[in-house]
N, C-alpha and C positions, 0 to 999 in steps of 0.2 A: 834375517836382520830383525832386531828389536828396536822399535821406535817408542821412546818414552813420551807419554802425553802429559802426565802429572807425576810429581813425586813429593813425598813427605817422609822425612827421616829415612828409614831404610825401605819404605814401601814405594812401589812404582805402579802406575797404571799405564798400560801401553798397548801396542799392537805388535804381534809377532807375525812377520811375513814369511810365507812359505810358497813353494811352487804350486800349492793347491789352495791358495787363499790366505786371508788374514784371520788371525785369532786375537780377539780382544782379551787382555789379561787384567786382572786375574781371571781365571776361567775354571769352571768345573769340566773335567774331561772324563768321559765314560771309558771304561776298560772293557774290551770285547774279546771273546775267544775267537781265534781266526777260523775255527772249524765249526764250533757249536754256538751259533749266534741265537740267543733267545729273542732279542728284539731286532727286527730287520734294520740294517744300517740306513735304509731310506727313511725309516721312522725316526731314527736318531738324528738325521739331518733335518727332518721336518720340525722336530722339537727345538732345534736351534743350535745344535752342537756342530762346530766347525772343525773339531779335532777329536780323534779317538786314539786310544792306546791299545795295541795288541802285542802278541808275543811272537817274536821272530824265531825263537827256538822251536816252539810248537809248529810254526809255519814250515820251518825247514824239515822237521821230522815227518810231517804229513805230506808235503808237496815236493820236497827235494829241489832239484834244479828246475823243475817245472815252475816253481815260484819265481825264479829269476826271469823266465820267459814271460810269465803272465803279469808280474808286478803285484805288490801288496794291495794296491787300490782295486785291481780287478778281482783278486782273491776274496777280499772282504766286501766288495761291491760298495765302495764308499768314495765319493768324489771330493771330499774335503781332505784336510791334512791328516796324516797318519804318523804317529810316533810308535816305534817298536822297541820293546824291552827285549833284551837278548837272552834271558834265561837264568839270571842269578838266583831267583827263587827256587828254580828246579834243582840247583846245586844244594841248597839247604834242605829241600824236601826229599830228594832222592840220593844225595850223597855226591853226585858229580854229573856232569853232562859230557857227552862225547864229542865236544867241539872246542877248539882253541879260540881264545878271544880274537886273534887276528883273522881267523876263518869266519867267525861270526860277523866281524866288521865288514868283511868282503861280501858276505851274504846280504847283510842289511843294505849295503850300497847297491848290490845287484837287484834287490827287490824294489828299489827306488823309494824307500821310506823317506818321509820328509824330515823326521827327527829320529836319530838312532841313539839308543842308550847302549853304551859299550858293555860287553860281557864282563861282569865282575864275578870272580869265583870266591865268595866269602868262605872263610875257614870255619865259621861257626863258633860257638862259645864252649869254653872248657877243654879245648884240645891242648895236648902237650906242645911244648915249643918245637919238638922234633916233628910232630905231625903238621903243625902250622908251616914250618919251613918246607916240608915235603910238598904240601899242597901249593905253596906259593912258587916253588922252583920248578914244578912240573908244567907250569903254564908255558 
């Protein structure tokens, strides 16, 4: 739930409520790697961040169904809110990911993320119409 505290034109100051606490908005949100964490998440929490973003696709590739048993909060050792991105960047970087959007949505639900970004499979720039259609219809 999003609670609006103040608004001006299109801007809003508010509180985003999650199962793992409240996030005052607007907010800076650190992005952390689910496996290679440079700054410990306890330190991130101490600094004052109540929300982090991590990658569900990398989590799935590294931990598989064990991630569903453990949950994303235990995997990254963070007791605040977690938003997971589902791997659209990996599509652009590596050409494709071996998971369908519906399967990624189920995985994100299973790892109990607070906020899930659905898997978008961008077609990239400069592709022929035929290639674009192929990429969009194979989802």
